[in-house]
FIPA-658406 format. One record per residue (C-alpha): residue number from 1; x, y, z. Coordinates in pm, whole numbers, plus 50000, padded with zeros to 5 digits. Layout:
<node num="NUM" xx="X" yy="Y" zz="Z"/>
...
***
This chain:
<node num="1" xx="59632" yy="10006" zz="28133"/>
<node num="2" xx="59695" yy="10071" zz="28501"/>
<node num="3" xx="59542" yy="09815" zz="28731"/>
<node num="4" xx="59234" yy="09932" zz="28921"/>
<node num="5" xx="59349" yy="09749" zz="29235"/>
<node num="6" xx="59666" yy="09959" zz="29264"/>
<node num="7" xx="59712" yy="10325" zz="29344"/>
<node num="8" xx="59924" yy="10532" zz="29107"/>
<node num="9" xx="60229" yy="10516" zz="29332"/>
<node num="10" xx="60188" yy="10140" zz="29381"/>
<node num="11" xx="60152" yy="10094" zz="29007"/>
<node num="12" xx="60474" yy="10289" zz="28942"/>
<node num="13" xx="60667" yy="10099" zz="29211"/>
<node num="14" xx="60542" yy="09766" zz="29075"/>
<node num="15" xx="60663" yy="09845" zz="28724"/>
<node num="16" xx="61002" yy="09966" zz="28846"/>
<node num="17" xx="61071" yy="09656" zz="29057"/>
<node num="18" xx="61274" yy="09367" zz="28914"/>
<node num="19" xx="61185" yy="09000" zz="28957"/>
<node num="20" xx="61470" yy="08920" zz="29197"/>
<node num="21" xx="61601" yy="08580" zz="29304"/>
<node num="22" xx="61830" yy="08548" zz="29604"/>
<node num="23" xx="61881" yy="08429" zz="29960"/>
<node num="24" xx="61623" yy="08515" zz="30225"/>
<node num="25" xx="61702" yy="08592" zz="30590"/>
<node num="26" xx="61620" yy="08235" zz="30693"/>
<node num="27" xx="61885" yy="08101" zz="30456"/>
<node num="28" xx="61643" yy="07974" zz="30193"/>
<node num="29" xx="61662" yy="08081" zz="29830"/>
<node num="30" xx="61370" yy="08217" zz="29633"/>
<node num="31" xx="61204" yy="08516" zz="29471"/>
<node num="32" xx="61166" yy="08847" zz="29652"/>
<node num="33" xx="60809" yy="08949" zz="29732"/>
<node num="34" xx="60875" yy="09325" zz="29745"/>
<node num="35" xx="61145" yy="09586" zz="29692"/>
<node num="36" xx="61266" yy="09574" zz="30054"/>
<node num="37" xx="61312" yy="09198" zz="30042"/>
<node num="38" xx="61498" yy="09228" zz="29711"/>
<node num="39" xx="61733" yy="09489" zz="29860"/>
<node num="40" xx="61802" yy="09266" zz="30163"/>
<node num="41" xx="61919" yy="08984" zz="29933"/>
<node num="42" xx="62240" yy="09174" zz="29872"/>
<node num="43" xx="62500" yy="09164" zz="29597"/>
<node num="44" xx="62454" yy="08802" zz="29487"/>
<node num="45" xx="62084" yy="08839" zz="29409"/>
<node num="46" xx="61991" yy="08796" zz="29042"/>
<node num="47" xx="61736" yy="09007" zz="28856"/>
<node num="48" xx="61573" yy="08719" zz="28671"/>
<node num="49" xx="61378" yy="08938" zz="28429"/>
<node num="50" xx="61680" yy="09142" zz="28320"/>
<node num="51" xx="61898" yy="08833" zz="28286"/>
<node num="52" xx="61629" yy="08639" zz="28101"/>
<node num="53" xx="61543" yy="08914" zz="27855"/>
<node num="54" xx="61911" yy="08989" zz="27789"/>
<node num="55" xx="61990" yy="08625" zz="27709"/>
<node num="56" xx="61670" yy="08582" zz="27507"/>
<node num="57" xx="61742" yy="08885" zz="27289"/>
<node num="58" xx="62105" yy="08785" zz="27248"/>
<node num="59" xx="61994" yy="08439" zz="27140"/>
<node num="60" xx="61745" yy="08583" zz="26891"/>
<node num="61" xx="62017" yy="08807" zz="26750"/>
<node num="62" xx="62254" yy="08513" zz="26696"/>
<node num="63" xx="61976" yy="08296" zz="26552"/>
<node num="64" xx="61872" yy="08561" zz="26299"/>
<node num="65" xx="62218" yy="08632" zz="26162"/>
<node num="66" xx="62312" yy="08264" zz="26162"/>
<node num="67" xx="62000" yy="08180" zz="25964"/>
<node num="68" xx="62076" yy="08460" zz="25718"/>
<node num="69" xx="62438" yy="08346" zz="25681"/>
<node num="70" xx="62326" yy="07991" zz="25602"/>
<node num="71" xx="62104" yy="08117" zz="25317"/>
<node num="72" xx="62336" yy="08377" zz="25160"/>
<node num="73" xx="62290" yy="08400" zz="24785"/>
<node num="74" xx="62526" yy="08555" zz="24531"/>
<node num="75" xx="62242" yy="08645" zz="24296"/>
<node num="76" xx="61931" yy="08827" zz="24410"/>
<node num="77" xx="61951" yy="08855" zz="24790"/>
<node num="78" xx="61649" yy="08817" zz="25017"/>
<node num="79" xx="61515" yy="09102" zz="25227"/>
<node num="80" xx="61675" yy="08958" zz="25540"/>
<node num="81" xx="62011" yy="08933" zz="25363"/>
<node num="82" xx="61982" yy="09292" zz="25240"/>
<node num="83" xx="61909" yy="09408" zz="25594"/>
<node num="84" xx="62199" yy="09208" zz="25740"/>
<node num="85" xx="62442" yy="09342" zz="25479"/>
<node num="86" xx="62321" yy="09698" zz="25537"/>
<node num="87" xx="62378" yy="09666" zz="25913"/>
<node num="88" xx="62725" yy="09515" zz="25861"/>
<node num="89" xx="62824" yy="09794" zz="25618"/>
<node num="90" xx="62696" yy="10055" zz="25863"/>
<node num="91" xx="62899" yy="09908" zz="26149"/>
<node num="92" xx="63212" yy="09875" zz="25931"/>
<node num="93" xx="63184" yy="10241" zz="25825"/>
<node num="94" xx="63152" yy="10346" zz="26189"/>
<node num="95" xx="63459" yy="10144" zz="26288"/>
<node num="96" xx="63668" yy="10280" zz="26000"/>
<node num="97" xx="63572" yy="10634" zz="26097"/>
<node num="98" xx="63662" yy="10602" zz="26465"/>
<node num="99" xx="63926" yy="10329" zz="26497"/>
<node num="100" xx="64273" yy="10390" zz="26358"/>
<node num="101" xx="64444" yy="10073" zz="26482"/>
<node num="102" xx="64433" yy="09717" zz="26357"/>
<node num="103" xx="64222" yy="09464" zz="26545"/>
<node num="104" xx="64002" yy="09173" zz="26442"/>
<node num="105" xx="63790" yy="09222" zz="26755"/>
<node num="106" xx="63663" yy="09578" zz="26727"/>
<node num="107" xx="63420" yy="09542" zz="26434"/>
<node num="108" xx="63248" yy="09223" zz="26566"/>
<node num="109" xx="63233" yy="09378" zz="26913"/>
<node num="110" xx="63078" yy="09699" zz="26777"/>
<node num="111" xx="62831" yy="09491" zz="26574"/>
<node num="112" xx="62725" yy="09291" zz="26881"/>
<node num="113" xx="62700" yy="09593" zz="27109"/>
<node num="114" xx="62493" yy="09805" zz="26872"/>
<node num="115" xx="62238" yy="09537" zz="26785"/>
<node num="116" xx="62216" yy="09388" zz="27133"/>
<node num="117" xx="62167" yy="09724" zz="27303"/>
<node num="118" xx="61922" yy="09830" zz="27031"/>
<node num="119" xx="61709" yy="09517" zz="27085"/>
<node num="120" xx="61710" yy="09565" zz="27463"/>
<node num="121" xx="61607" yy="09928" zz="27418"/>
<node num="122" xx="61342" yy="09830" zz="27165"/>
<node num="123" xx="61151" yy="09641" zz="27436"/>
<node num="124" xx="61050" yy="09983" zz="27567"/>
<node num="125" xx="60804" yy="10011" zz="27277"/>
<node num="126" xx="60601" yy="09710" zz="27393"/>
<node num="127" xx="60272" yy="09797" zz="27568"/>
<node num="128" xx="60369" yy="09878" zz="27925"/>
<node num="129" xx="60143" yy="09615" zz="28087"/>
<node num="130" xx="60168" yy="09338" zz="27826"/>
<node num="131" xx="60463" yy="09136" zz="27957"/>
<node num="132" xx="60411" yy="09213" zz="28331"/>
<node num="133" xx="60048" yy="09097" zz="28312"/>
<node num="134" xx="60157" yy="08784" zz="28124"/>
<node num="135" xx="60417" yy="08720" zz="28394"/>
<node num="136" xx="60150" yy="08763" zz="28663"/>
<node num="137" xx="59923" yy="08513" zz="28489"/>
<node num="138" xx="60202" yy="08255" zz="28450"/>
<node num="139" xx="60324" yy="08308" zz="28806"/>
<node num="140" xx="59976" yy="08272" zz="28954"/>
<node num="141" xx="59840" yy="07991" zz="28737"/>
<node num="142" xx="60154" yy="07781" zz="28692"/>
<node num="143" xx="60356" yy="07844" zz="29007"/>
<node num="144" xx="60077" yy="07943" zz="29247"/>
<node num="145" xx="60240" yy="08279" zz="29329"/>
<node num="146" xx="60068" yy="08589" zz="29461"/>
<node num="147" xx="60007" yy="08803" zz="29147"/>
<node num="148" xx="60106" yy="09119" zz="29338"/>
<node num="149" xx="60445" yy="08961" zz="29416"/>
<node num="150" xx="60522" yy="08887" zz="29051"/>
<node num="151" xx="60736" yy="09162" zz="28898"/>
<node num="152" xx="60877" yy="09183" zz="28547"/>
<node num="153" xx="61079" yy="09466" zz="28393"/>
<node num="154" xx="61090" yy="09396" zz="28022"/>
<node num="155" xx="61358" yy="09654" zz="27931"/>
<node num="156" xx="61699" yy="09523" zz="28047"/>
<node num="157" xx="61871" yy="09858" zz="27995"/>
<node num="158" xx="61653" yy="10017" zz="28265"/>
<node num="159" xx="61844" yy="09793" zz="28509"/>
<node num="160" xx="62181" yy="09947" zz="28609"/>
<node num="161" xx="62319" yy="09597" zz="28668"/>
<node num="162" xx="62290" yy="09531" zz="28294"/>
<node num="163" xx="62435" yy="09862" zz="28177"/>
<node num="164" xx="62722" yy="09849" zz="28426"/>
<node num="165" xx="62791" yy="09486" zz="28332"/>
<node num="166" xx="62832" yy="09582" zz="27966"/>
<node num="167" xx="63033" yy="09893" zz="28054"/>
<node num="168" xx="63273" yy="09699" zz="28276"/>
<node num="169" xx="63318" yy="09444" zz="27997"/>
<node num="170" xx="63429" yy="09726" zz="27767"/>
<node num="171" xx="63647" yy="09871" zz="28046"/>
<node num="172" xx="63834" yy="09544" zz="28095"/>
<node num="173" xx="63902" yy="09530" zz="27720"/>
<node num="174" xx="64035" yy="09887" zz="27735"/>
<node num="175" xx="64270" yy="09789" zz="28019"/>
<node num="176" xx="64379" yy="09472" zz="27838"/>
<node num="177" xx="64464" yy="09648" zz="27513"/>
<node num="178" xx="64624" yy="09942" zz="27690"/>
<node num="179" xx="64869" yy="09706" zz="27862"/>
<node num="180" xx="64909" yy="09486" zz="27554"/>
<node num="181" xx="64991" yy="09774" zz="27317"/>
<node num="182" xx="65195" yy="09992" zz="27554"/>
<node num="183" xx="65330" yy="09740" zz="27801"/>
<node num="184" xx="65266" yy="09757" zz="28174"/>
<node num="185" xx="65535" yy="10022" zz="28215"/>
<node num="186" xx="65393" yy="10232" zz="27932"/>
<node num="187" xx="65042" yy="10210" zz="28073"/>
<node num="188" xx="65155" yy="10308" zz="28423"/>
<node num="189" xx="65370" yy="10584" zz="28273"/>
<node num="190" xx="65071" yy="10718" zz="28085"/>
<node num="191" xx="64877" yy="10738" zz="28411"/>
<node num="192" xx="65157" yy="10899" zz="28614"/>
<node num="193" xx="65355" yy="11116" zz="28372"/>
<node num="194" xx="65084" yy="11289" zz="28170"/>
<node num="195" xx="64993" yy="11567" zz="28125"/>
<node num="196" xx="65232" yy="11760" zz="28354"/>
<node num="197" xx="65543" yy="11542" zz="28352"/>
<node num="198" xx="65728" yy="11350" zz="28622"/>
<node num="199" xx="65737" yy="11640" zz="28868"/>
<node num="200" xx="65359" yy="11630" zz="28908"/>
<node num="201" xx="65299" yy="11257" zz="28937"/>
<node num="202" xx="65026" yy="11276" zz="29208"/>
<node num="203" xx="64828" yy="11531" zz="29006"/>
<node num="204" xx="64879" yy="11330" zz="28688"/>
<node num="205" xx="64761" yy="11010" zz="28855"/>
<node num="206" xx="64455" yy="11185" zz="28995"/>
<node num="207" xx="64357" yy="11338" zz="28661"/>
<node num="208" xx="64428" yy="11032" zz="28448"/>
<node num="209" xx="64277" yy="10798" zz="28706"/>
<node num="210" xx="63952" yy="10994" zz="28713"/>
<node num="211" xx="63951" yy="11003" zz="28333"/>
<node num="212" xx="63999" yy="10625" zz="28320"/>
<node num="213" xx="63733" yy="10543" zz="28580"/>
<node num="214" xx="63487" yy="10785" zz="28421"/>
<node num="215" xx="63475" yy="10578" zz="28101"/>
<node num="216" xx="63270" yy="10280" zz="28227"/>
<node num="217" xx="63064" yy="10498" zz="28460"/>
<node num="218" xx="62966" yy="10737" zz="28180"/>
<node num="219" xx="62887" yy="10446" zz="27946"/>
<node num="220" xx="62662" yy="10276" zz="28199"/>
<node num="221" xx="62485" yy="10580" zz="28344"/>
<node num="222" xx="62415" yy="10745" zz="28008"/>
<node num="223" xx="62236" yy="10438" zz="27874"/>
<node num="224" xx="62060" yy="10359" zz="28202"/>
<node num="225" xx="61948" yy="10719" zz="28264"/>
<node num="226" xx="61799" yy="10772" zz="27921"/>
<node num="227" xx="61616" yy="10439" zz="27910"/>
<node num="228" xx="61494" yy="10464" zz="28271"/>
<node num="229" xx="61352" yy="10811" zz="28205"/>
<node num="230" xx="61182" yy="10691" zz="27888"/>
<node num="231" xx="61027" yy="10395" zz="28070"/>
<node num="232" xx="60907" yy="10622" zz="28349"/>
<node num="233" xx="60728" yy="10847" zz="28098"/>
<node num="234" xx="60552" yy="10546" zz="27947"/>
<node num="235" xx="60440" yy="10439" zz="28296"/>
<node num="236" xx="60308" yy="10786" zz="28377"/>
<node num="237" xx="60118" yy="10799" zz="28048"/>
<node num="238" xx="59969" yy="10454" zz="28121"/>
<node num="239" xx="59824" yy="10587" zz="28448"/>
<node num="240" xx="59620" yy="10837" zz="28248"/>
<node num="241" xx="59416" yy="10551" zz="28096"/>
<node num="242" xx="59250" yy="10488" zz="28434"/>
<node num="243" xx="59155" yy="10855" zz="28487"/>
<node num="244" xx="58850" yy="10876" zz="28261"/>
<node num="245" xx="58773" yy="10894" zz="27890"/>
<node num="246" xx="58921" yy="11241" zz="27832"/>
<node num="247" xx="59249" yy="11162" zz="28003"/>
<node num="248" xx="59260" yy="10822" zz="27832"/>
<node num="249" xx="59225" yy="10988" zz="27491"/>
<node num="250" xx="59497" yy="11237" zz="27575"/>
<node num="251" xx="59712" yy="10952" zz="27708"/>
<node num="252" xx="59668" yy="10763" zz="27381"/>
<node num="253" xx="59793" yy="11062" zz="27179"/>
<node num="254" xx="60084" yy="11116" zz="27417"/>
<node num="255" xx="60173" yy="10749" zz="27405"/>
<node num="256" xx="60187" yy="10744" zz="27024"/>
<node num="257" xx="60389" yy="11068" zz="27013"/>
<node num="258" xx="60636" yy="10954" zz="27278"/>
<node num="259" xx="60675" yy="10612" zz="27112"/>
<node num="260" xx="60762" yy="10776" zz="26779"/>
<node num="261" xx="61013" yy="11008" zz="26944"/>
<node num="262" xx="61148" yy="10721" zz="27155"/>
<node num="263" xx="61247" yy="10530" zz="26841"/>
<node num="264" xx="61514" yy="10797" zz="26792"/>
<node num="265" xx="61626" yy="10768" zz="27155"/>
<node num="266" xx="61665" yy="10390" zz="27158"/>
<node num="267" xx="61861" yy="10398" zz="26832"/>
<node num="268" xx="62077" yy="10690" zz="26936"/>
<node num="269" xx="62165" yy="10535" zz="27272"/>
<node num="270" xx="62272" yy="10209" zz="27106"/>
<node num="271" xx="62481" yy="10406" zz="26855"/>
<node num="272" xx="62644" yy="10618" zz="27128"/>
<node num="273" xx="62733" yy="10311" zz="27336"/>
<node num="274" xx="62888" yy="10147" zz="27029"/>
<node num="275" xx="63074" yy="10461" zz="26917"/>
<node num="276" xx="63222" yy="10532" zz="27260"/>
<node num="277" xx="63335" yy="10169" zz="27283"/>
<node num="278" xx="63518" yy="10207" zz="26950"/>
<node num="279" xx="63673" yy="10538" zz="27058"/>
<node num="280" xx="63790" yy="10402" zz="27394"/>
<node num="281" xx="63948" yy="10099" zz="27226"/>
<node num="282" xx="64114" yy="10329" zz="26973"/>
<node num="283" xx="64263" yy="10532" zz="27258"/>
<node num="284" xx="64385" yy="10209" zz="27418"/>
<node num="285" xx="64568" yy="10118" zz="27097"/>
<node num="286" xx="64744" yy="10453" zz="27067"/>
<node num="287" xx="65095" yy="10490" zz="27208"/>
<node num="288" xx="65191" yy="10823" zz="27362"/>
<node num="289" xx="65550" yy="10939" zz="27344"/>
***
């Protein structure tokens, strides 16, 4: 529920601010106390909450599937093994349907992307104040910090640094396989000679260059935009709980309805990110003549 010591706008800004670690103006390193201070830290600042949640969820993902793999049974499988096998079959079917080349990397990459992004998105279904209030308590009681200067965004995919980081990782793989499969000359030729031939090289380069650059940008912004908007709606609904019994009751109904609908969004966004990754890698493996 929204804190009574904050106005609605302050509450929204607090929930949209990352816990940022970087260099202050005096040369010392530490956590930012507000959004302006975080912005002044520049490019090398680290959003501790996004980084921590991303690594934590990735670690949980690896631990779960490793524990299932160690207990695989040929007879009657456990529920966890059934779930793991279902996910693997689903990913394999998606790869077979979208990837026409041969690569030992694509299926494991698609598997990792889908589940990792899904888990990061799933954090949006946690109560909006649960983790931030816990972070405030730990920051104040353990580290002696001002509670109002302790920020924590629990959904990593609402941070464009995370979505762009994943998108650029996919983009570098696309570049690598494009050059590996077509050769450097073939890759450059694809950028400069298509679609209008050698007499329109500047136009070709412009069109193909924009098409190439648009891939990571569209991947990152689509995921970030959808998850950021969903998080914002949860925050706005949470404000209703401090506006009286009637608004709190309405907010409770809206929160349940939006959470149910949001399950579709978080799954769909993970699936889209995975599918576009497969498609882009398939395009990188194709040779144009």
